[in-house]
N, C-alpha and C positions, 0 to 999 in steps of 0.2 A: 503494500500500499504505500510505503514511501517512496517508491520509485515512481509512482505515479502524482507525486505531489503532496500528498499527507505527511503533517506533521504528527510522526509516530514515536511514541515512546514506551520502550521495551522495559516491564517492571521484572526486575532480576531477584532471585533470591540473594541475602548477604553470602559474599564469598563468588557472588555470579554463577550463571547455568553453566552445566556439564559441558556444552558446546565449546567455550572459551578456552578448553584443555585439550582440546582434539588439533590435530598438526595437520597439516604442516603449518611452520609460524614464522612471520616475517623476518627475514635473513637469519634463518633458522636459529631464534634466540627465545625459548620456551617461557610462554610468560602470559597472562590471562587475555592483555590487551593485544594480543600480537599473533592470534589465532588466523590463519587464514579463511580457514572453516568457516570460524563465527562471521568473519567479516564480509566473508562472500553472502551468507543465509540473513546479513542483519544490517546489509547494504542501506545509508541513509535513514538510517534508525538512531535516536537517542536512547542512552539506556539509564536507568537509575536502580538502585537497590533500595528494596523496603521488607521488612522483616513485618511480614501480615501476621503474626503471632502476637505482635505486641498492639496494645491497641493505638500508640501514636503511629505505626506504620498502617493501620487500618484509617486513621483520620485522614492522613495525607494520600492515602489510595483514593479515598472518597473526595478528598479536593481536586484532585486531577482527573476523576472520573467526570465530576461536576461541570467542567466545561469542556468536556471530549463529547466526539461525535459519535464514535465508535468505541466500543471496548471488546476488543477480542479476546476469550479465554481460551487458555490451552493446558488449566489445571486437569488434574484427574476430578472426574464426577463427583459433587458434593463440595468439593474444597472450599469454593467461595461460598456456598451457602452455611456452612459451621462455621467460617470466620462471621460470620452476619453481612455478609458482601452480597445479597441476592439481586436479581433484576430487579425485583418490586421495591426495595430499600435505595438503589443507585437511582433508580429512574424516578422515584420520587422527589431527589434531588435536581435531576435534569430528566423531564420528561420527553425529550427529544433522541435521547439515548438509544441507539441502536446496539446491541449487545448479541453478538456471536460467539457460539461456544465449539469449539474443534475438540472433539475428543474421539479415541479409538469407535465405540460403539454409542456413542450418545449421553446424555444424563440420566436419562433412566431406562424401564425397560429390562428384561433379563441379562443381557449382557452387557449391561454399564461398567460392571466391574472385574471384566475380563481384561486379562492382560493381551498382548497382541505382538505381532511381528510384523515388521514391512512385509515379508512375504505374505503373509496370511493375508492382510488388505488385498495386494495385488491380486491373489487368488480368490478374494472374497469378490472384488469389484470386476473380476473378468479380464482384467488386463494380462495374468499369465496367458490366457486363450491365445492371445497372439503372440507368444514368446518362441516359439518354435520346438515346445520341450515335448517328446517322444518318450514313454516310461524304458526303452532301452537305453536314452541319452543319461548323461550326467543327472541324479538327482539332486546334485547341487546346484544345477544351473538356477540363475535367478538375474533378473534386470539389474542394474547398478545399484549400489547402495544408499537406501533412503527414498527410492525411486515414490513409492506411495508419500512419504512425508513432502519430497519438493512436488508432486502433482497438486494435495491440499495447499501447499503453499501460492501454488500456482493459482489457483479456483477460488481458495476462502475471500479473497479480496473483492470479487464479483458479489460475494452475497449480502454485502449490508449496502452497495450500490442502489439498488431497486428502493429502499425506505428513505436512502438519503435524496434520494434523485425525486421521489414522492413527497416529501418535506419541504425540498425545495421547492416544490413548484405549485404547494399548496397553501404554504405557511403565508400568513398575514401580516 
């Protein structure tokens, strides 16, 4: 979304997200701020760390969301709700807030707490049918790493576009 011109603030836990520890690293210097992997997937974004386990962190989060157009949630199902950061409470401060939740199997339903892998998503979504895999082939064959996550990252920015467009054309 940031590459489309949105002002995006990525909320990270204290110590940063795990992706900051994935190499390669700029000039081969291993450091949280030098992961080329992190840079690639977070281009044009600003990042801050917040401890949402503490009330001060939740208050700052609410302050940020109060002026946001979109909140993209990528935590495990029920995480924000358990912290009192539900859509209902956040939209009470910001009625035009569009909230999009990106989880492996949704926020509710029988699979909501299931763990998953990239390959499972590719198989479940049908992408593996076009991979050319045959039973006699190497069973470890799969498309490039994290393809399902990359695909989600490509399509998710279009999700809040419709409500934002509707709001911009109907707001008075």
